[in-house]
All heavy atoms as a GROMACS GRO file, in nm:
protein
  602
    1CYS      N    1   0.084  -0.118   0.000
    1CYS     CA    2   0.000   0.000   0.000
    1CYS      C    3   0.088   0.124   0.000
    1CYS      O    4   0.189   0.129   0.070
    1CYS     CB    5  -0.088   0.004   0.124
    1CYS     SG    6  -0.204  -0.133   0.138
    2LEU      N    7   0.047   0.224  -0.073
    2LEU     CA    8   0.117   0.351  -0.078
    2LEU      C    9   0.030   0.456  -0.009
    2LEU      O   10  -0.082   0.480  -0.050
    2LEU     CB   11   0.141   0.390  -0.225
    2LEU     CG   12   0.225   0.514  -0.252
    2LEU    CD1   13   0.367   0.494  -0.202
    2LEU    CD2   14   0.226   0.545  -0.401
    3ASP      N   15   0.084   0.517   0.099
    3ASP     CA   16   0.003   0.614   0.172
    3ASP      C   17   0.014   0.753   0.110
    3ASP      O   18   0.084   0.774   0.012
    3ASP     CB   19   0.038   0.615   0.322
    3ASP     CG   20   0.177   0.671   0.351
    3ASP    OD1   21   0.238   0.738   0.265
    3ASP    OD2   22   0.225   0.648   0.464
    4GLY      N   23  -0.057   0.849   0.167
    4GLY     CA   24  -0.062   0.984   0.115
    4GLY      C   25   0.070   1.057   0.119
    4GLY      O   26   0.089   1.158   0.050
    5GLU      N   27   0.165   1.009   0.201
    5GLU     CA   28   0.296   1.071   0.209
    5GLU      C   29   0.398   1.003   0.119
    5GLU      O   30   0.516   1.036   0.122
    5GLU     CB   31   0.346   1.067   0.355
    5GLU     CG   32   0.257   1.147   0.448
    5GLU     CD   33   0.298   1.133   0.593
    5GLU    OE1   34   0.395   1.060   0.622
    5GLU    OE2   35   0.232   1.195   0.678
    6GLY      N   36   0.353   0.903   0.042
    6GLY     CA   37   0.442   0.833  -0.050
    6GLY      C   38   0.518   0.718   0.014
    6GLY      O   39   0.610   0.663  -0.048
    7LYS      N   40   0.483   0.680   0.137
    7LYS     CA   41   0.550   0.568   0.204
    7LYS      C   42   0.479   0.438   0.169
    7LYS      O   43   0.357   0.432   0.160
    7LYS     CB   44   0.548   0.588   0.356
    7LYS     CG   45   0.628   0.707   0.403
    7LYS     CD   46   0.617   0.721   0.554
    7LYS     CE   47   0.686   0.848   0.600
    7LYS     NZ   48   0.663   0.875   0.743
    8VAL      N   49   0.558   0.333   0.151
    8VAL     CA   50   0.504   0.202   0.118
    8VAL      C   51   0.488   0.122   0.247
    8VAL      O   52   0.576   0.121   0.333
    8VAL     CB   53   0.598   0.127   0.020
    8VAL    CG1   54   0.546  -0.013  -0.007
    8VAL    CG2   55   0.612   0.205  -0.109
    9HIS      N   56   0.372   0.054   0.261
    9HIS     CA   57   0.343  -0.028   0.379
    9HIS      C   58   0.309  -0.169   0.332
    9HIS      O   59   0.241  -0.187   0.231
    9HIS     CB   60   0.227   0.030   0.459
    9HIS     CG   61   0.254   0.168   0.510
    9HIS    ND1   62   0.315   0.192   0.630
    9HIS    CD2   63   0.228   0.290   0.456
    9HIS    CE1   64   0.326   0.322   0.648
    9HIS    NE2   65   0.274   0.384   0.544
   10GLU      N   66   0.355  -0.268   0.407
   10GLU     CA   67   0.327  -0.408   0.373
   10GLU      C   68   0.182  -0.443   0.405
   10GLU      O   69   0.121  -0.381   0.493
   10GLU     CB   70   0.420  -0.500   0.452
   10GLU     CG   71   0.566  -0.488   0.415
   10GLU     CD   72   0.652  -0.586   0.493
   10GLU    OE1   73   0.598  -0.674   0.562
   10GLU    OE2   74   0.775  -0.572   0.484
   11PHE      N   75   0.129  -0.544   0.336
   11PHE     CA   76  -0.005  -0.593   0.368
   11PHE      C   77  -0.008  -0.638   0.513
   11PHE      O   78   0.090  -0.689   0.567
   11PHE     CB   79  -0.043  -0.710   0.277
   11PHE     CG   80  -0.073  -0.670   0.134
   11PHE    CD1   81  -0.024  -0.745   0.030
   11PHE    CD2   82  -0.150  -0.559   0.106
   11PHE    CE1   83  -0.052  -0.709  -0.102
   11PHE    CE2   84  -0.178  -0.522  -0.025
   11PHE     CZ   85  -0.127  -0.597  -0.129
   12ASP      N   86  -0.121  -0.620   0.578
   12ASP     CA   87  -0.145  -0.657   0.718
   12ASP      C   88  -0.061  -0.577   0.818
   12ASP      O   89  -0.041  -0.620   0.931
   12ASP     CB   90  -0.124  -0.807   0.740
   12ASP     CG   91  -0.218  -0.891   0.656
   12ASP    OD1   92  -0.336  -0.850   0.641
   12ASP    OD2   93  -0.174  -0.994   0.603
   13SER      N   94  -0.010  -0.460   0.777
   13SER     CA   95   0.067  -0.376   0.869
   13SER      C   96  -0.024  -0.266   0.924
   13SER      O   97  -0.128  -0.234   0.868
   13SER     CB   98   0.188  -0.314   0.799
   13SER     OG   99   0.147  -0.228   0.694
   14ARG      N  100   0.018  -0.210   1.038
   14ARG     CA  101  -0.056  -0.101   1.103
   14ARG      C  102   0.043   0.007   1.143
   14ARG      O  103   0.156  -0.022   1.177
   14ARG     CB  104  -0.128  -0.152   1.228
   14ARG     CG  105  -0.233  -0.256   1.199
   14ARG     CD  106  -0.300  -0.303   1.330
   14ARG     NE  107  -0.399  -0.405   1.304
   14ARG     CZ  108  -0.522  -0.383   1.260
   14ARG    NH1  109  -0.562  -0.261   1.237
   14ARG    NH2  110  -0.605  -0.483   1.238
   15TRP      N  111  -0.004   0.134   1.142
   15TRP     CA  112   0.081   0.245   1.183
   15TRP      C  113  -0.005   0.362   1.225
   15TRP      O  114  -0.123   0.366   1.199
   15TRP     CB  115   0.177   0.286   1.070
   15TRP     CG  116   0.108   0.344   0.950
   15TRP    CD1  117   0.089   0.476   0.922
   15TRP    CD2  118   0.047   0.273   0.842
   15TRP    NE1  119   0.020   0.492   0.805
   15TRP    CE2  120  -0.007   0.368   0.752
   15TRP    CE3  121   0.031   0.137   0.811
   15TRP    CZ2  122  -0.073   0.332   0.636
   15TRP    CZ3  123  -0.035   0.102   0.695
   15TRP    CH2  124  -0.086   0.200   0.609
   16ARG      N  125   0.060   0.457   1.295
   16ARG     CA  126  -0.007   0.580   1.338
   16ARG      C  127   0.058   0.696   1.264
   16ARG      O  128   0.179   0.709   1.261
   16ARG     CB  129   0.004   0.600   1.488
   16ARG     CG  130  -0.069   0.728   1.535
   16ARG     CD  131  -0.086   0.732   1.684
   16ARG     NE  132  -0.197   0.642   1.721
   16ARG     CZ  133  -0.234   0.616   1.844
   16ARG    NH1  134  -0.170   0.672   1.945
   16ARG    NH2  135  -0.334   0.536   1.869
   17THR      N  136  -0.025   0.785   1.207
   17THR     CA  137   0.025   0.899   1.132
   17THR      C  138   0.061   1.014   1.226
   17THR      O  139   0.028   1.013   1.344
   17THR     CB  140  -0.079   0.950   1.031
   17THR    OG1  141  -0.189   1.008   1.104
   17THR    CG2  142  -0.129   0.838   0.940
   18GLU      N  143   0.126   1.116   1.172
   18GLU     CA  144   0.161   1.236   1.248
   18GLU      C  145   0.036   1.308   1.297
   18GLU      O  146   0.041   1.382   1.394
   18GLU     CB  147   0.244   1.332   1.163
   18GLU     CG  148   0.384   1.286   1.138
   18GLU     CD  149   0.464   1.386   1.055
   18GLU    OE1  150   0.416   1.499   1.034
   18GLU    OE2  151   0.574   1.351   1.013
   19ASP      N  152  -0.077   1.289   1.228
   19ASP     CA  153  -0.203   1.353   1.265
   19ASP      C  154  -0.286   1.266   1.359
   19ASP      O  155  -0.406   1.288   1.376
   19ASP     CB  156  -0.284   1.387   1.141
   19ASP     CG  157  -0.214   1.492   1.055
   19ASP    OD1  158  -0.150   1.583   1.113
   19ASP    OD2  159  -0.223   1.484   0.932
   20CYS      N  160  -0.223   1.162   1.416
   20CYS     CA  161  -0.288   1.074   1.514
   20CYS      C  162  -0.399   0.988   1.455
   20CYS      O  163  -0.498   0.958   1.523
   20CYS     CB  164  -0.339   1.154   1.634
   20CYS     SG  165  -0.207   1.234   1.728
   21ASP      N  166  -0.386   0.949   1.330
   21ASP     CA  167  -0.478   0.853   1.270
   21ASP      C  168  -0.414   0.715   1.277
   21ASP      O  169  -0.293   0.701   1.255
   21ASP     CB  170  -0.507   0.886   1.124
   21ASP     CG  171  -0.591   1.011   1.108
   21ASP    OD1  172  -0.669   1.042   1.199
   21ASP    OD2  173  -0.580   1.077   1.003
   22ASP      N  174  -0.493   0.613   1.311
   22ASP     CA  175  -0.447   0.475   1.307
   22ASP      C  176  -0.484   0.418   1.172
   22ASP      O  177  -0.600   0.421   1.132
   22ASP     CB  178  -0.512   0.392   1.419
   22ASP     CG  179  -0.453   0.424   1.555
   22ASP    OD1  180  -0.336   0.466   1.561
   22ASP    OD2  181  -0.523   0.404   1.655
   23CYS      N  182  -0.384   0.365   1.102
   23CYS     CA  183  -0.405   0.314   0.966
   23CYS      C  184  -0.363   0.169   0.956
   23CYS      O  185  -0.281   0.121   1.034
   23CYS     CB  186  -0.325   0.397   0.865
   23CYS     SG  187  -0.371   0.571   0.859
   24SER      N  188  -0.418   0.102   0.857
   24SER     CA  189  -0.379  -0.036   0.829
   24SER      C  190  -0.384  -0.058   0.679
   24SER      O  191  -0.454   0.012   0.606
   24SER     CB  192  -0.473  -0.134   0.900
   24SER     OG  193  -0.605  -0.118   0.852
   25CYS      N  194  -0.304  -0.154   0.636
   25CYS     CA  195  -0.296  -0.189   0.493
   25CYS      C  196  -0.344  -0.331   0.475
   25CYS      O  197  -0.301  -0.422   0.546
   25CYS     CB  198  -0.151  -0.175   0.447
   25CYS     SG  199  -0.119  -0.242   0.282
   26SER      N  200  -0.433  -0.351   0.378
   26SER     CA  201  -0.479  -0.485   0.343
   26SER      C  202  -0.481  -0.497   0.191
   26SER      O  203  -0.451  -0.400   0.121
   26SER     CB  204  -0.618  -0.512   0.400
   26SER     OG  205  -0.714  -0.432   0.332
   27SER      N  206  -0.517  -0.613   0.142
   27SER     CA  207  -0.521  -0.632  -0.003
   27SER      C  208  -0.624  -0.542  -0.070
   27SER      O  209  -0.616  -0.516  -0.190
   27SER     CB  210  -0.550  -0.779  -0.036
   27SER     OG  211  -0.672  -0.818   0.022
   28SER      N  212  -0.720  -0.490   0.008
   28SER     CA  213  -0.820  -0.401  -0.050
   28SER      C  214  -0.781  -0.253  -0.039
   28SER      O  215  -0.853  -0.167  -0.086
   28SER     CB  216  -0.956  -0.423   0.016
   28SER     OG  217  -0.948  -0.398   0.155
   29GLY      N  218  -0.667  -0.224   0.025
   29GLY     CA  219  -0.619  -0.086   0.032
   29GLY      C  220  -0.592  -0.041   0.174
   29GLY      O  221  -0.582  -0.122   0.266
   30ILE      N  222  -0.581   0.090   0.190
   30ILE     CA  223  -0.552   0.150   0.321
   30ILE      C  224  -0.681   0.197   0.386
   30ILE      O  225  -0.767   0.256   0.320
   30ILE     CB  226  -0.455   0.270   0.305
   30ILE    CG1  227  -0.317   0.223   0.262
   30ILE    CG2  228  -0.445   0.349   0.436
   30ILE    CD1  229  -0.218   0.336   0.240
   31GLY      N  230  -0.692   0.173   0.516
   31GLY     CA  231  -0.804   0.225   0.594
   31GLY      C  232  -0.748   0.300   0.714
   31GLY      O  233  -0.654   0.255   0.777
   32CYS      N  234  -0.804   0.417   0.741
   32CYS     CA  235  -0.758   0.498   0.854
   32CYS      C  236  -0.876   0.550   0.935
   32CYS      O  237  -0.983   0.574   0.880
   32CYS     CB  238  -0.676   0.618   0.805
   32CYS     SG  239  -0.523   0.576   0.720
   33CYS      N  240  -0.853   0.569   1.064
   33CYS     CA  241  -0.952   0.633   1.151
   33CYS      C  242  -0.878   0.706   1.262
   33CYS      O  243  -0.761   0.677   1.288
   33CYS     CB  244  -1.050   0.532   1.208
   33CYS     SG  245  -0.975   0.405   1.309
   34THR      N  246  -0.945   0.799   1.326
   34THR     CA  247  -0.880   0.875   1.432
   34THR      C  248  -0.852   0.784   1.551
   34THR      O  249  -0.930   0.694   1.581
   34THR     CB  250  -0.966   0.994   1.478
   34THR    OG1  251  -1.091   0.945   1.522
   34THR    CG2  252  -0.985   1.095   1.368
   35SER      N  253  -0.742   0.810   1.619
   35SER     CA  254  -0.704   0.728   1.734
   35SER      C  255  -0.748   0.791   1.866
   35SER      O  256  -0.721   0.738   1.971
   35SER     CB  257  -0.552   0.711   1.737
   35SER     OG  258  -0.489   0.837   1.756
   36TYR      N  259  -0.820   0.902   1.858
   36TYR     CA  260  -0.853   0.977   1.979
   36TYR      C  261  -1.002   1.008   1.985
   36TYR      O  262  -1.073   1.000   1.885
   36TYR     CB  263  -0.774   1.108   1.984
   36TYR     CG  264  -0.788   1.190   1.858
   36TYR    CD1  265  -0.892   1.281   1.843
   36TYR    CD2  266  -0.699   1.175   1.753
   36TYR    CE1  267  -0.907   1.355   1.727
   36TYR    CE2  268  -0.713   1.248   1.636
   36TYR     CZ  269  -0.817   1.338   1.624
   36TYR     OH  270  -0.831   1.410   1.508
   37MET      N  271  -1.045   1.042   2.105
   37MET     CA  272  -1.184   1.084   2.128
   37MET      C  273  -1.187   1.237   2.132
   37MET      O  274  -1.095   1.300   2.182
   37MET     CB  275  -1.236   1.028   2.259
   37MET     CG  276  -1.231   0.875   2.267
   37MET     SD  277  -1.346   0.798   2.156
   37MET     CE  278  -1.497   0.816   2.248
   38THR      N  279  -1.296   1.296   2.082
   38THR     CA  280  -1.312   1.440   2.080
   38THR      C  281  -1.420   1.481   2.181
   38THR      O  282  -1.530   1.426   2.179
   38THR     CB  283  -1.354   1.488   1.939
   38THR    OG1  284  -1.256   1.444   1.845
   38THR    CG2  285  -1.366   1.639   1.933
   39PRO      N  286  -1.388   1.577   2.269
   39PRO     CA  287  -1.488   1.620   2.366
   39PRO      C  288  -1.597   1.703   2.299
   39PRO      O  289  -1.569   1.788   2.215
   39PRO     CB  290  -1.406   1.707   2.463
   39PRO     CG  291  -1.291   1.757   2.383
   39PRO     CD  292  -1.261   1.649   2.283
   40VAL      N  293  -1.724   1.674   2.333
   40VAL     CA  294  -1.835   1.746   2.269
   40VAL      C  295  -1.935   1.805   2.368
   40VAL      O  296  -2.012   1.892   2.330
   40VAL     CB  297  -1.911   1.656   2.169
   40VAL    CG1  298  -1.824   1.624   2.050
   40VAL    CG2  299  -1.963   1.530   2.235
   41ASP      N  300  -1.935   1.761   2.491
   41ASP     CA  301  -2.035   1.810   2.587
   41ASP      C  302  -1.964   1.864   2.710
   41ASP      O  303  -1.940   1.792   2.807
   41ASP     CB  304  -2.131   1.698   2.624
   41ASP     CG  305  -2.245   1.747   2.713
   41ASP    OD1  306  -2.258   1.870   2.732
   41ASP    OD2  307  -2.320   1.661   2.764
   42TYR      N  308  -1.927   1.993   2.703
   42TYR     CA  309  -1.864   2.062   2.815
   42TYR      C  310  -1.900   2.210   2.807
   42TYR      O  311  -1.957   2.254   2.707
   42TYR     CB  312  -1.712   2.042   2.813
   42TYR     CG  313  -1.643   2.095   2.690
   42TYR    CD1  314  -1.591   2.224   2.688
   42TYR    CD2  315  -1.629   2.018   2.576
   42TYR    CE1  316  -1.529   2.275   2.574
   42TYR    CE2  317  -1.567   2.066   2.463
   42TYR     CZ  318  -1.516   2.194   2.463
   42TYR     OH  319  -1.454   2.245   2.351
   43ASP      N  320  -1.871   2.286   2.908
   43ASP     CA  321  -1.903   2.428   2.914
   43ASP      C  322  -1.810   2.506   2.821
   43ASP      O  323  -1.699   2.540   2.859
   43ASP     CB  324  -1.889   2.477   3.058
   43ASP     CG  325  -1.932   2.622   3.076
   43ASP    OD1  326  -1.948   2.694   2.975
   43ASP    OD2  327  -1.950   2.663   3.192
   44GLU      N  328  -1.857   2.532   2.698
   44GLU     CA  329  -1.771   2.597   2.598
   44GLU      C  330  -1.750   2.745   2.624
   44GLU      O  331  -1.658   2.804   2.568
   44GLU     CB  332  -1.829   2.574   2.458
   44GLU     CG  333  -1.820   2.428   2.416
   44GLU     CD  334  -1.864   2.406   2.272
   44GLU    OE1  335  -1.842   2.495   2.188
   44GLU    OE2  336  -1.921   2.298   2.246
   45GLU      N  337  -1.833   2.807   2.707
   45GLU     CA  338  -1.811   2.948   2.741
   45GLU      C  339  -1.696   2.962   2.840
   45GLU      O  340  -1.617   3.055   2.831
   45GLU     CB  341  -1.939   3.009   2.801
   45GLU     CG  342  -2.046   3.032   2.697
   45GLU     CD  343  -2.166   3.106   2.755
   45GLU    OE1  344  -2.148   3.181   2.854
   45GLU    OE2  345  -2.276   3.090   2.700
   46LYS      N  346  -1.688   2.869   2.933
   46LYS     CA  347  -1.586   2.875   3.038
   46LYS      C  348  -1.459   2.798   3.000
   46LYS      O  349  -1.349   2.830   3.045
   46LYS     CB  350  -1.645   2.817   3.166
   46LYS     CG  351  -1.553   2.815   3.284
   46LYS     CD  352  -1.623   2.752   3.406
   46LYS     CE  353  -1.528   2.734   3.522
   46LYS     NZ  354  -1.592   2.664   3.634
   47CYS      N  355  -1.472   2.696   2.916
   47CYS     CA  356  -1.362   2.602   2.891
   47CYS      C  357  -1.328   2.591   2.743
   47CYS      O  358  -1.406   2.629   2.656
   47CYS     CB  359  -1.400   2.464   2.943
   47CYS     SG  360  -1.452   2.465   3.116
   48GLU      N  361  -1.211   2.537   2.716
   48GLU     CA  362  -1.168   2.512   2.578
   48GLU      C  363  -1.096   2.378   2.573
   48GLU      O  364  -1.038   2.332   2.671
   48GLU     CB  365  -1.077   2.623   2.528
   48GLU     CG  366  -0.944   2.636   2.601
   48GLU     CD  367  -0.861   2.753   2.552
   48GLU    OE1  368  -0.870   2.788   2.433
   48GLU    OE2  369  -0.787   2.809   2.634
   49SER      N  370  -1.101   2.314   2.455
   49SER     CA  371  -1.032   2.188   2.437
   49SER      C  372  -0.899   2.215   2.366
   49SER      O  373  -0.892   2.295   2.274
   49SER     CB  374  -1.117   2.090   2.357
   49SER     OG  375  -1.140   2.139   2.226
   50ILE      N  376  -0.796   2.146   2.412
   50ILE     CA  377  -0.662   2.161   2.356
   50ILE      C  378  -0.613   2.023   2.315
   50ILE      O  379  -0.615   1.929   2.395
   50ILE     CB  380  -0.567   2.224   2.459
   50ILE    CG1  381  -0.617   2.363   2.498
   50ILE    CG2  382  -0.424   2.230   2.404
   50ILE    CD1  383  -0.542   2.428   2.612
   51PHE      N  384  -0.569   2.010   2.189
   51PHE     CA  385  -0.521   1.882   2.139
   51PHE      C  386  -0.370   1.871   2.158
   51PHE      O  387  -0.296   1.962   2.124
   51PHE     CB  388  -0.556   1.865   1.991
   51PHE     CG  389  -0.526   1.727   1.939
   51PHE    CD1  390  -0.605   1.620   1.976
   51PHE    CD2  391  -0.419   1.705   1.854
   51PHE    CE1  392  -0.578   1.492   1.929
   51PHE    CE2  393  -0.392   1.578   1.807
   51PHE     CZ  394  -0.471   1.472   1.844
   52ASN      N  395  -0.326   1.757   2.212
   52ASN     CA  396  -0.184   1.731   2.232
   52ASN      C  397  -0.141   1.624   2.132
   52ASN      O  398  -0.180   1.508   2.142
   52ASN     CB  399  -0.161   1.682   2.376
   52ASN     CG  400  -0.015   1.656   2.407
   52ASN    OD1  401   0.065   1.627   2.318
   52ASN    ND2  402   0.018   1.666   2.534
   53LYS      N  403  -0.060   1.665   2.032
   53LYS     CA  404  -0.016   1.570   1.928
   53LYS      C  405   0.079   1.464   1.982
   53LYS      O  406   0.090   1.357   1.925
   53LYS     CB  407   0.052   1.645   1.813
   53LYS     CG  408  -0.042   1.681   1.701
   53LYS     CD  409   0.036   1.729   1.582
   53LYS     CE  410  -0.041   1.701   1.456
   53LYS     NZ  411   0.030   1.744   1.336
   54ASP      N  412   0.148   1.494   2.092
   54ASP     CA  413   0.241   1.396   2.149
   54ASP      C  414   0.167   1.277   2.210
   54ASP      O  415   0.212   1.163   2.201
   54ASP     CB  416   0.331   1.460   2.255
   54ASP     CG  417   0.428   1.560   2.195
   54ASP    OD1  418   0.465   1.547   2.076
   54ASP    OD2  419   0.467   1.655   2.267
   55THR      N  420   0.053   1.304   2.272
   55THR     CA  421  -0.025   1.196   2.336
   55THR      C  422  -0.148   1.158   2.254
   55THR      O  423  -0.219   1.064   2.290
   55THR     CB  424  -0.071   1.239   2.476
   55THR    OG1  425  -0.157   1.354   2.464
   55THR    CG2  426   0.047   1.272   2.566
   56CYS      N  427  -0.174   1.230   2.145
   56CYS     CA  428  -0.292   1.206   2.061
   56CYS      C  429  -0.420   1.209   2.144
   56CYS      O  430  -0.504   1.120   2.138
   56CYS     CB  431  -0.281   1.075   1.984
   56CYS     SG  432  -0.150   1.075   1.859
   57SER      N  433  -0.434   1.314   2.226
   57SER     CA  434  -0.552   1.325   2.310
   57SER      C  435  -0.587   1.472   2.334
   57SER      O  436  -0.502   1.560   2.321
   57SER     CB  437  -0.529   1.255   2.443
   57SER     OG  438  -0.425   1.318   2.515
   58TYR      N  439  -0.714   1.493   2.368
   58TYR     CA  440  -0.764   1.626   2.404
   58TYR      C  441  -0.763   1.642   2.555
   58TYR      O  442  -0.785   1.545   2.629
   58TYR     CB  443  -0.907   1.648   2.356
   58TYR     CG  444  -0.919   1.689   2.213
   58TYR    CD1  445  -0.946   1.596   2.114
   58TYR    CD2  446  -0.904   1.823   2.175
   58TYR    CE1  447  -0.959   1.634   1.981
   58TYR    CE2  448  -0.916   1.862   2.043
   58TYR     CZ  449  -0.944   1.767   1.947
   58TYR     OH  450  -0.956   1.805   1.816
   59LYS      N  451  -0.743   1.765   2.598
   59LYS     CA  452  -0.760   1.803   2.738
   59LYS      C  453  -0.855   1.922   2.737
   59LYS      O  454  -0.842   2.010   2.652
   59LYS     CB  455  -0.624   1.841   2.796
   59LYS     CG  456  -0.624   1.860   2.945
   59LYS     CD  457  -0.481   1.881   2.993
   59LYS     CE  458  -0.476   1.876   3.144
   59LYS     NZ  459  -0.338   1.887   3.193
   60VAL      N  460  -0.951   1.924   2.827
   60VAL     CA  461  -1.045   2.034   2.835
   60VAL      C  462  -1.015   2.111   2.963
   60VAL      O  463  -1.018   2.055   3.073
   60VAL     CB  464  -1.191   1.985   2.832
   60VAL    CG1  465  -1.286   2.102   2.842
   60VAL    CG2  466  -1.217   1.906   2.704
   61VAL      N  467  -0.979   2.238   2.946
   61VAL     CA  468  -0.935   2.321   3.058
   61VAL      C  469  -1.009   2.455   3.057
   61VAL      O  470  -1.066   2.495   2.957
   61VAL     CB  471  -0.783   2.347   3.050
   61VAL    CG1  472  -0.704   2.219   3.069
   61VAL    CG2  473  -0.745   2.414   2.919
   62GLU      N  474  -1.003   2.523   3.173
   62GLU     CA  475  -1.062   2.655   3.181
   62GLU      C  476  -0.984   2.752   3.093
   62GLU      O  477  -0.860   2.746   3.088
   62GLU     CB  478  -1.062   2.705   3.326
   62GLU     CG  479  -1.159   2.631   3.414
   62GLU     CD  480  -1.168   2.690   3.553
   62GLU    OE1  481  -1.111   2.799   3.578
   62GLU    OE2  482  -1.234   2.626   3.638
   63LYS      N  483  -1.054   2.838   3.021
   63LYS     CA  484  -0.989   2.934   2.931
   63LYS      C  485  -0.895   3.027   3.007
   63LYS      O  486  -0.789   3.062   2.957
   63LYS     CB  487  -1.094   3.018   2.858
   63LYS     CG  488  -1.173   2.940   2.756
   63LYS     CD  489  -1.278   3.028   2.689
   63LYS     CE  490  -1.359   2.949   2.587
   63LYS     NZ  491  -1.463   3.031   2.525
   64ASN      N  492  -0.933   3.065   3.129
   64ASN     CA  493  -0.854   3.160   3.206
   64ASN      C  494  -0.747   3.095   3.292
   64ASN      O  495  -0.662   3.164   3.347
   64ASN     CB  496  -0.945   3.244   3.296
   64ASN     CG  497  -1.041   3.330   3.215
   64ASN    OD1  498  -1.011   3.369   3.102
   64ASN    ND2  499  -1.157   3.356   3.271
   65ASP      N  500  -0.751   2.962   3.305
   65ASP     CA  501  -0.653   2.892   3.388
   65ASP      C  502  -0.635   2.750   3.335
   65ASP      O  503  -0.711   2.660   3.370
   65ASP     CB  504  -0.699   2.890   3.534
   65ASP     CG  505  -0.595   2.831   3.627
   65ASP    OD1  506  -0.493   2.777   3.579
   65ASP    OD2  507  -0.616   2.840   3.750
   66HIS      N  508  -0.537   2.731   3.250
   66HIS     CA  509  -0.515   2.601   3.186
   66HIS      C  510  -0.474   2.491   3.284
   66HIS      O  511  -0.467   2.375   3.245
   66HIS     CB  512  -0.412   2.613   3.075
   66HIS     CG  513  -0.467   2.678   2.952
   66HIS    ND1  514  -0.399   2.683   2.834
   66HIS    CD2  515  -0.585   2.740   2.928
   66HIS    CE1  516  -0.471   2.746   2.743
   66HIS    NE2  517  -0.584   2.783   2.798
   67SER      N  518  -0.447   2.526   3.409
   67SER     CA  519  -0.412   2.423   3.507
   67SER      C  520  -0.537   2.356   3.565
   67SER      O  521  -0.527   2.253   3.631
   67SER     CB  522  -0.328   2.482   3.620
   67SER     OG  523  -0.406   2.569   3.700
   68LYS      N  524  -0.656   2.414   3.538
   68LYS     CA  525  -0.781   2.358   3.590
   68LYS      C  526  -0.857   2.288   3.479
   68LYS      O  527  -0.897   2.348   3.380
   68LYS     CB  528  -0.867   2.469   3.649
   68LYS     CG  529  -0.807   2.534   3.772
   68LYS     CD  530  -0.900   2.641   3.828
   68LYS     CE  531  -0.840   2.706   3.951
   68LYS     NZ  532  -0.926   2.816   4.000
   69GLU      N  533  -0.877   2.157   3.498
   69GLU     CA  534  -0.952   2.079   3.399
   69GLU      C  535  -1.102   2.098   3.419
   69GLU      O  536  -1.148   2.121   3.530
   69GLU     CB  537  -0.915   1.931   3.410
   69GLU     CG  538  -0.776   1.902   3.357
   69GLU     CD  539  -0.750   1.754   3.337
   69GLU    OE1  540  -0.839   1.686   3.281
   69GLU    OE2  541  -0.643   1.709   3.376
   70CYS      N  542  -1.175   2.086   3.310
   70CYS     CA  543  -1.321   2.099   3.312
   70CYS      C  544  -1.385   1.962   3.294
   70CYS      O  545  -1.329   1.876   3.223
   70CYS     CB  546  -1.368   2.188   3.197
   70CYS     SG  547  -1.310   2.358   3.208
   71PRO      N  548  -1.501   1.941   3.353
   71PRO     CA  549  -1.570   1.813   3.332
   71PRO      C  550  -1.622   1.804   3.189
   71PRO      O  551  -1.672   1.902   3.134
   71PRO     CB  552  -1.684   1.817   3.433
   71PRO     CG  553  -1.701   1.960   3.470
   71PRO     CD  554  -1.571   2.029   3.446
   72VAL      N  555  -1.610   1.684   3.132
   72VAL     CA  556  -1.662   1.657   2.998
   72VAL      C  557  -1.768   1.548   3.014
   72VAL      O  558  -1.742   1.444   3.072
   72VAL     CB  559  -1.550   1.610   2.903
   72VAL    CG1  560  -1.608   1.577   2.765
   72VAL    CG2  561  -1.442   1.716   2.891
   73HIS      N  562  -1.886   1.574   2.960
   73HIS     CA  563  -1.998   1.480   2.980
   73HIS      C  564  -2.015   1.384   2.863
   73HIS      O  565  -2.083   1.281   2.878
   73HIS     CB  566  -2.127   1.560   3.003
   73HIS     CG  567  -2.114   1.655   3.117
   73HIS    ND1  568  -2.105   1.617   3.249
   73HIS    CD2  569  -2.105   1.792   3.120
   73HIS    CE1  570  -2.092   1.723   3.326
   73HIS    NE2  571  -2.091   1.830   3.250
   74SER      N  572  -1.951   1.414   2.748
   74SER     CA  573  -1.964   1.326   2.633
   74SER      C  574  -1.844   1.343   2.539
   74SER      O  575  -1.793   1.453   2.521
   74SER     CB  576  -2.094   1.358   2.559
   74SER     OG  577  -2.115   1.267   2.456
   75TRP      N  578  -1.800   1.229   2.485
   75TRP     CA  579  -1.688   1.226   2.388
   75TRP      C  580  -1.733   1.149   2.265
   75TRP      O  581  -1.814   1.058   2.274
   75TRP     CB  582  -1.568   1.153   2.448
   75TRP     CG  583  -1.510   1.215   2.572
   75TRP    CD1  584  -1.561   1.209   2.699
   75TRP    CD2  585  -1.391   1.293   2.581
   75TRP    NE1  586  -1.480   1.278   2.786
   75TRP    CE2  587  -1.374   1.330   2.717
   75TRP    CE3  588  -1.296   1.334   2.488
   75TRP    CZ2  589  -1.267   1.404   2.761
   75TRP    CZ3  590  -1.189   1.409   2.533
   75TRP    CH2  591  -1.175   1.445   2.668
   76VAL      N  592  -1.679   1.184   2.148
   76VAL     CA  593  -1.705   1.109   2.025
   76VAL      C  594  -1.572   1.074   1.960
   76VAL      O  595  -1.472   1.144   1.977
   76VAL     CB  596  -1.795   1.186   1.926
   76VAL    CG1  597  -1.932   1.208   1.982
   76VAL    CG2  598  -1.732   1.316   1.883
   77GLY      N  599  -1.573   0.968   1.883
   77GLY     CA  600  -1.450   0.931   1.813
   77GLY      C  601  -1.460   0.800   1.746
   77GLY      O  602  -1.554   0.727   1.752
   0.00000   0.00000   0.00000
């Protein structure tokens, strides 16, 4: 399989992209999906979500104080 960056992958192999997508190669081609959950139900006026590419995860924190995490009631992914 040839991915979007021009790298060749063997059949039945798996890898994670720089954008945190989990991909696999099979005889029918490449399939990819996100490896992380996205927060969708939190106080958006008081809080903001920040994506960390190193851990491939979101953190939801107060806009005025990033050291304080906010409760998230629902995630999708």
